[in-house]
C-alpha positions as CSV (number, residue, x, y, z in Angstrom):
1,M,125.6,94.0,115.6
2,N,128.2,92.6,117.9
3,N,128.3,89.2,116.1
4,N,128.6,87.4,119.5
5,K,132.0,88.9,120.3
6,R,133.0,88.3,123.9
7,T,135.7,91.0,124.3
8,K,134.0,94.3,124.9
9,I,134.8,97.6,123.1
10,I,135.0,101.0,124.9
11,A,135.0,104.1,122.7
12,T,135.8,107.6,123.9
13,L,133.4,110.3,122.8
14,G,134.7,113.7,121.5
15,P,134.3,116.2,118.7
16,A,134.5,113.4,116.1
17,S,131.8,111.3,117.6
18,Q,129.3,113.4,119.6
19,S,126.5,113.5,117.1
20,E,123.5,111.2,117.7
21,S,123.9,109.6,114.3
22,T,127.6,108.8,115.0
23,I,126.9,107.4,118.5
24,I,124.2,105.1,117.1
25,A,126.6,104.0,114.2
26,L,129.3,103.2,116.8
27,I,126.8,101.1,118.8
28,N,125.7,99.3,115.7
29,E,129.4,98.5,114.9
30,G,129.9,97.0,118.4
31,V,130.6,99.6,121.1
32,D,129.5,98.3,124.5
33,V,130.7,101.2,126.7
34,F,131.2,104.9,126.0
35,R,134.0,106.7,127.8
36,I,133.5,110.4,128.8
37,N,136.9,111.9,129.3
38,F,136.8,114.7,131.9
39,S,140.3,115.9,130.9
40,H,138.6,117.6,128.0
41,S,135.4,119.6,127.1
42,T,132.7,120.8,129.5
43,H,129.8,119.3,131.5
44,E,127.4,120.9,129.1
45,V,128.9,119.2,126.1
46,H,129.2,115.9,127.9
47,Q,125.5,116.2,129.0
48,K,124.3,116.1,125.4
49,S,126.2,112.9,124.7
50,I,124.9,111.3,127.9
51,N,121.4,112.2,127.1
52,I,121.7,110.6,123.6
53,I,123.0,107.3,125.2
54,H,120.3,107.2,127.9
55,R,117.6,107.9,125.2
56,Y,119.0,105.1,123.0
57,N,119.0,102.6,125.9
58,I,115.3,103.4,126.7
59,N,114.1,103.3,123.1
60,N,116.0,100.1,122.2
61,N,115.8,98.2,125.5
62,S,119.6,98.1,125.6
63,H,122.2,98.6,128.3
64,I,125.1,100.6,126.7
65,A,127.3,101.6,129.6
66,L,128.9,104.9,130.6
67,L,132.4,105.2,131.9
68,A,133.6,108.5,133.5
69,D,137.3,109.0,133.3
70,L,138.4,111.4,135.9
71,Q,141.5,113.5,135.0
72,G,143.4,113.0,138.2
73,P,146.6,115.0,138.9
74,K,147.4,115.4,135.2
75,L,150.3,117.8,134.9
76,R,150.1,120.2,132.0
77,I,152.0,123.0,130.3
78,G,150.0,126.3,130.1
79,D,149.1,128.3,127.0
80,V,152.0,128.7,124.6
81,E,152.9,131.8,122.7
82,N,151.1,131.7,119.3
83,N,150.2,128.1,120.3
84,E,153.5,126.9,119.0
85,V,157.1,127.3,120.1
86,N,160.3,125.4,119.2
87,L,162.4,124.2,122.1
88,E,166.0,123.9,120.9
89,D,168.4,121.1,122.0
90,G,171.1,122.2,124.5
91,K,169.3,125.3,125.6
92,I,168.7,126.1,129.3
93,I,165.1,127.1,130.0
94,T,163.0,128.1,133.0
95,V,160.1,125.9,134.2
96,T,157.9,128.0,136.4
97,T,154.8,127.6,138.5
98,K,153.8,131.2,137.9
99,E,150.9,131.7,135.5
100,T,152.5,133.1,132.4
101,L,152.5,132.6,128.7
102,S,155.0,129.9,127.8
103,S,157.7,130.6,125.2
104,D,160.9,129.0,124.0
105,S,162.7,130.2,127.2
106,I,160.0,129.8,129.9
107,L,157.4,127.1,130.4
108,S,154.5,127.6,132.9
109,V,153.2,124.5,134.6
110,N,150.1,123.8,136.7
111,Y,151.6,122.2,139.7
112,K,152.6,124.6,142.5
113,P,154.7,122.2,144.7
114,L,156.9,121.1,141.8
115,P,160.0,123.2,142.6
116,K,160.0,121.7,146.1
117,E,159.6,118.1,145.0
118,I,161.8,117.9,141.9
119,K,165.6,117.6,142.2
120,P,168.6,118.0,139.9
121,N,169.0,115.4,137.1
122,D,165.2,114.5,137.3
123,R,163.6,114.1,133.9
124,I,160.6,116.1,132.6
125,L,158.9,114.4,129.7
126,I,156.5,116.5,127.7
127,D,153.8,115.5,125.1
128,D,154.0,111.8,125.7
129,G,157.8,111.9,125.8
130,K,158.3,113.7,122.5
131,I,160.3,116.4,124.4
132,L,162.8,115.6,127.1
133,L,164.2,118.1,129.7
134,K,166.7,117.4,132.5
135,V,166.6,119.5,135.7
136,V,169.8,121.5,136.3
137,S,168.6,123.3,139.5
138,T,165.5,124.4,141.5
139,D,165.0,127.4,143.8
140,N,162.5,125.4,145.9
141,N,160.0,128.1,145.4
142,Q,158.7,128.9,141.9
143,N,161.4,128.3,139.3
144,I,163.3,125.3,137.9
145,Q,166.2,125.5,135.5
146,A,166.2,122.7,132.9
147,L,168.3,121.6,130.0
148,V,166.5,120.7,126.7
149,V,168.0,117.3,126.0
150,H,165.6,116.6,123.1
151,G,163.5,119.5,121.9
152,G,160.9,120.0,119.3
153,V,157.7,121.9,118.6
154,L,155.5,122.4,121.7
155,T,151.8,123.5,121.6
156,S,149.5,124.6,124.4
157,K,148.2,122.4,127.2
158,K,150.5,119.4,126.6
159,G,150.9,117.0,129.5
160,F,154.1,116.3,131.2
161,N,155.4,113.4,133.2
162,L,158.0,113.1,136.0
163,P,159.2,109.5,136.1
164,D,162.0,110.3,138.6
165,T,160.0,112.6,141.0
166,F,157.6,111.7,143.8
167,I,154.5,113.8,143.6
168,S,152.6,114.5,146.8
169,Q,149.3,115.5,145.2
170,S,146.3,113.3,145.9
171,S,145.1,111.1,143.0
172,L,141.6,112.7,143.6
173,T,141.8,116.4,142.9
174,D,139.3,119.2,143.5
175,K,138.4,119.1,139.8
176,D,137.8,115.3,140.1
177,K,135.4,115.9,143.0
178,E,133.4,118.5,140.9
179,D,133.3,116.1,138.0
180,L,132.2,113.2,140.3
181,S,129.2,115.3,141.4
182,F,128.2,115.6,137.7
183,V,128.8,111.9,137.2
184,M,126.6,110.9,140.2
185,Q,123.7,112.9,138.7
186,N,123.9,111.1,135.4
187,R,123.8,107.4,136.1
188,F,127.3,106.3,135.1
189,Q,128.1,102.7,135.7
190,W,131.9,103.0,135.9
191,V,134.3,105.6,137.2
192,A,138.0,105.4,136.3
193,L,140.6,107.0,138.6
194,S,143.7,108.3,136.9
195,F,147.3,108.1,138.1
196,V,146.5,105.6,140.9
197,R,149.6,105.0,143.1
198,K,148.3,102.9,145.9
199,A,145.2,101.1,147.1
200,S,144.3,103.9,149.4
201,D,143.6,106.1,146.3
202,I,140.8,103.7,145.4
203,H,139.4,103.7,148.9
204,E,139.4,107.5,148.9
205,L,137.3,107.6,145.7
206,K,134.9,105.0,147.0
207,K,134.4,107.0,150.2
208,E,133.6,110.0,148.1
209,I,131.1,108.0,146.1
210,L,129.4,106.7,149.3
211,K,128.7,110.3,150.3
212,Y,126.0,110.5,147.6
213,H,124.0,107.6,149.1
214,K,123.0,106.4,145.7
215,K,121.5,102.9,145.4
216,N,123.3,102.0,142.1
217,S,126.6,103.7,142.6
218,P,129.2,103.4,139.8
219,L,132.0,100.9,140.2
220,V,135.6,102.0,140.3
221,I,138.4,101.3,137.8
222,A,142.0,101.8,138.8
223,K,144.1,103.2,135.9
224,I,147.6,101.8,136.1
225,E,150.0,104.4,134.7
226,K,152.5,105.1,137.5
227,P,155.5,103.0,138.7
228,E,154.3,103.2,142.3
229,A,151.1,101.4,141.2
230,I,153.1,98.4,140.0
231,N,154.7,98.2,143.5
232,D,151.2,98.0,145.1
233,I,149.4,96.1,142.3
234,D,148.0,93.3,144.4
235,N,146.4,95.7,146.9
236,I,145.1,97.9,144.1
237,I,143.5,95.0,142.3
238,N,141.9,93.9,145.5
239,A,140.6,97.4,146.2
240,A,139.3,98.2,142.7
241,D,136.3,96.8,140.9
242,A,138.2,96.7,137.6
243,V,141.6,97.7,136.3
244,M,142.8,99.5,133.3
245,V,146.4,99.3,131.9
246,A,146.8,102.8,130.5
247,R,149.8,102.2,128.4
248,G,150.4,105.8,127.2
249,D,151.5,107.4,130.5
250,L,152.7,104.0,131.9
251,G,155.2,103.7,128.9
252,I,156.6,107.2,129.8
253,E,156.8,106.7,133.5
254,I,158.6,103.3,133.3
255,P,161.0,102.0,130.6
256,M,158.8,101.3,127.6
257,E,160.2,97.8,127.1
258,N,158.8,96.8,130.4
259,V,155.2,97.6,129.5
260,P,154.3,94.3,127.6
261,L,155.3,92.0,130.4
262,I,153.7,94.3,133.0
263,Q,150.5,94.2,130.9
264,K,150.5,90.4,130.8
265,M,151.2,90.2,134.6
266,I,148.3,92.5,135.4
267,V,145.9,90.7,133.1
268,K,146.8,87.4,134.7
269,K,146.4,88.7,138.3
270,C,143.0,90.3,137.4
271,L,141.7,87.0,135.9
272,I,142.7,85.2,139.1
273,A,141.1,87.9,141.2
274,S,137.9,88.0,139.0
275,K,138.3,91.7,138.3
276,P,137.6,93.0,134.7
277,I,140.7,94.2,132.9
278,I,140.8,96.9,130.2
279,I,143.7,97.5,127.9
280,A,143.9,101.1,126.7
281,T,145.9,103.6,124.6
282,Q,147.2,103.7,121.0
283,L,145.4,100.5,119.9
284,M,144.7,102.0,116.5
285,E,146.6,105.3,116.8
286,S,147.3,105.6,113.1
287,M,143.6,105.5,112.3
288,I,143.2,109.0,113.8
289,S,144.3,110.1,110.3
290,N,144.4,106.9,108.2
291,Y,141.5,104.8,106.9
292,T,143.2,101.5,107.7
293,P,145.3,100.4,110.7
294,T,148.9,99.3,110.6
295,R,149.5,95.6,110.7
296,A,151.3,96.1,114.1
297,E,148.1,97.6,115.4
298,V,146.1,94.7,114.2
299,N,148.4,92.4,116.0
300,D,148.2,94.5,119.2
301,V,144.4,94.3,119.4
302,A,144.5,90.6,118.7
303,N,147.2,90.0,121.3
304,N,145.2,91.9,123.9
305,V,142.2,89.6,123.2
306,M,144.5,86.5,123.4
307,D,146.1,87.8,126.7
308,G,142.6,87.7,128.2
309,A,141.4,91.4,128.3
310,D,137.7,92.0,129.2
311,A,137.7,95.1,127.0
312,V,139.9,97.2,124.7
313,M,139.5,101.0,124.8
314,L,139.8,103.5,122.0
315,S,140.8,107.1,122.8
316,G,141.8,109.6,120.2
317,E,140.8,107.1,117.5
318,T,137.1,107.7,118.2
319,S,137.1,111.1,120.0
320,I,139.1,113.2,117.5
321,G,139.9,110.8,114.6
322,M,138.7,111.1,111.1
323,Y,137.1,107.6,110.9
324,P,135.6,106.7,114.3
325,V,133.0,104.3,113.0
326,N,135.5,102.5,110.7
327,V,137.9,102.1,113.7
328,V,135.3,100.3,115.7
329,E,134.4,98.1,112.7
330,N,138.0,97.1,112.3
331,V,138.4,96.4,116.0
332,R,135.3,94.2,116.0
333,K,136.6,92.2,113.1
334,I,140.0,91.7,114.8
335,I,138.3,90.6,118.1
336,L,136.1,88.1,116.4
337,Q,139.0,86.5,114.6
338,A,141.2,86.5,117.7
339,E,138.4,84.8,119.7
340,S,138.7,81.7,117.4
341,F,142.0,81.1,119.2
342,E,141.3,78.2,121.7
343,G,144.0,79.4,124.1
344,I,141.8,82.2,125.4
345,Y,139.2,79.9,127.0
346,Y,138.9,78.0,130.3
347,K,141.2,80.0,132.6
348,H,140.4,77.8,135.5
349,N,141.4,79.0,139.0
350,K,140.3,76.8,141.9
351,P,138.6,78.8,144.8
352,E,141.1,78.8,147.6
353,N,139.5,80.3,150.7
354,I,137.1,77.8,152.1
355,Y,136.1,80.2,154.8
356,S,135.0,83.0,152.5
357,E,131.3,83.8,152.5
358,R,131.4,83.5,148.7
359,F,133.1,80.1,148.7
360,I,129.9,78.2,147.7
361,T,129.1,80.6,144.9
362,D,132.7,80.6,143.7
363,S,132.9,76.8,143.7
364,I,129.6,76.5,141.8
365,C,130.7,79.1,139.2
366,S,134.1,77.3,138.8
367,N,132.6,73.9,138.4
368,A,130.0,75.2,136.0
369,C,132.8,76.3,133.7
370,L,134.6,72.9,134.1
371,L,131.4,71.1,133.3
372,A,130.7,73.4,130.3
373,Q,134.1,72.5,128.9
374,E,133.5,68.8,129.5
375,I,130.1,68.5,127.8
376,D,130.6,71.4,125.3
377,A,127.6,73.3,126.7
378,T,125.7,75.8,124.5
379,A,125.1,78.3,127.4
380,I,125.7,79.1,131.0
381,I,122.6,80.8,132.4
382,S,122.3,82.6,135.7
383,M,120.4,85.1,137.7
384,T,122.2,87.8,139.6
385,Y,121.2,90.5,142.1
386,S,124.6,92.1,142.5
387,G,126.5,91.1,139.3
388,Y,129.0,89.1,141.4
389,S,128.3,85.7,139.9
390,A,128.3,87.1,136.3
391,I,131.8,88.5,136.8
392,K,133.0,85.4,138.5
393,I,131.8,83.1,135.7
394,S,133.3,85.4,133.1
395,S,136.7,85.3,134.9
396,Y,137.0,81.6,134.1
397,R,136.6,82.4,130.4
398,P,134.2,79.6,129.4
399,K,133.7,79.0,125.7
400,A,129.9,78.7,126.4
401,P,128.2,82.1,126.1
402,I,127.2,83.6,129.5
403,Y,123.5,84.8,129.7
404,I,122.7,86.7,132.8
405,F,119.2,87.7,134.1
406,T,118.5,90.4,136.7
407,N,115.8,92.8,137.7
408,N,118.3,95.7,138.0
409,H,119.0,97.8,134.8
410,A,122.1,99.4,136.3
411,I,123.7,96.0,136.8
412,L,123.0,95.1,133.2
413,S,124.8,98.2,132.1
414,K,127.7,97.5,134.4
415,L,128.0,94.0,133.0
416,N,128.2,95.4,129.5
417,L,131.9,95.9,130.2
418,V,132.5,92.3,131.3
419,W,133.9,89.7,129.0
420,G,131.4,87.2,127.4
421,V,128.3,88.4,129.3
422,T,125.0,89.1,127.6
423,G,122.4,90.5,130.0
424,F,118.6,90.4,130.1
425,F,116.1,92.2,132.3
426,Y,113.9,89.7,134.3
427,D,111.7,90.5,137.3
428,K,109.7,87.4,138.0
429,F,110.4,85.6,141.3
430,I,108.6,82.3,141.3
431,S,110.0,78.9,142.3
432,T,113.6,78.0,141.2
433,D,112.3,75.2,138.9
434,D,109.8,77.4,137.2
435,T,112.3,80.3,136.8
436,I,115.0,78.0,135.3
437,E,112.4,76.7,132.8
438,D,111.1,80.2,132.1
439,L,114.7,81.5,131.3
440,K,115.3,78.5,129.1
441,Q,112.1,79.0,127.1
442,Y,112.8,82.7,126.7
443,L,116.3,82.1,125.2
444,K,114.7,79.4,123.0
445,K,112.1,81.8,121.8
446,I,114.7,84.5,120.8
447,K,116.7,81.7,119.0
448,I,119.8,81.9,121.3
449,I,119.5,78.2,122.2
450,S,117.9,75.4,120.3
451,E,116.2,72.1,121.1
452,G,118.6,69.3,122.0
453,E,121.4,71.5,123.2
454,K,123.0,71.1,126.7
455,I,122.8,74.1,129.0
456,I,123.9,74.9,132.5
457,N,121.7,76.9,134.9
458,L,123.0,78.5,138.1
459,A,120.5,79.7,140.7
460,S,119.9,80.4,144.4
461,M,117.5,78.3,146.4
462,P,115.0,79.4,147.5
463,I,114.9,81.9,144.7
464,S,112.5,84.2,146.5
465,E,115.2,85.1,149.1
466,K,117.4,86.4,146.3
467,G,120.5,84.9,148.0
468,K,123.9,83.8,146.7
469,I,124.2,81.1,144.0
470,N,124.0,77.7,145.6
471,T,122.6,75.5,142.8
472,L,123.9,74.1,139.5
473,R,121.6,72.3,137.1
474,L,122.5,70.6,133.8
475,S,119.7,70.0,131.3
476,K,118.8,69.6,127.7
477,V,116.6,72.1,125.9
């Protein structure tokens, strides 16, 4: 029941949404991709959710995608005394790398090199910035003395950020590698890498994935939540298969007032580079406990759509919130309304590199979207063997719906994250003319296109070679 929305919805699974009935209800309300967050829960619990989604796809001939979100070097406070302590403003406390129960005078952290890497006057932001400490001194061994600038109630396992400190730890941790092994056994289509700082972090994860020698390996999403990532953003976009603006940690690591313009900058760069772009964090935060969103949240979701996001992602709203299905229903309604705004369509970027091996395909995809705008085409139809042409067409944001046919179920699921794309399984390889006619008749039969409408077909000739797109055809149904 997606009502032909183009912007995709990613929902995080958690205690509030792991039952089969809730997962199916979320799909019916418009979820295209489910995020499995490896910062929480166990492989055993995740396996149950994964099995439900795989079973649903088989039984319903659908292609709901799975996104694995690796934790990365997430820094956390350890267990807290009675699971709640109050840190008082103006007090000097010890931050230690020793494993000990945290209290109002000592906080245990999970990052051993911290005393060597932090320096006086560096900030420590805890629990999404709700608590602020400033470093007074460090012994360069185990202990740091810090002033509580802005205190408050602290509970166990809260994350902390170090916006002034360079962290040497790799973006791909030992835990991530264990989780990746689980991911590779369970047919995920996307893997998100947290706290990316440079393009080499993406290359490292891709090398790790290649070790598994899987035919349909997951694609890699770079999560942008560190200031270093902004400095290397062009290379990161080039290295990644998709990008996520993770505004929660990003808004702590950099001045919060910089986040909106950085978000717009990254969306624009991703559209030009033909890389899917996801906007995440706090879209409908108030709906974790409230039945309706704030008007500011409604505006935020709509603005993400109008900026050009491929997908918006829900986190706590669907994983621990009281109204996960209602959240998705509201997001879907907002998306559909925002997509009536003409300014989101036809983001035309002329292919520049005439020497690229993809130049012919890129030119045909570009011109197909220009032609669709000129003649008000009903559909752009293409076959794909890698997913490349589907993502390229999508990046130009045509108003004509994009219908993609492939004989690879894994690609169909990957494309479930991509703006405007509806995928169909198709495994006949006859002549190009016959195939184009066959696809047209199929869409007519299921009432997606109607007699007299103008459609654009993209294909490779000869079709039996399964080559790159090299043909554009305009026809009437």
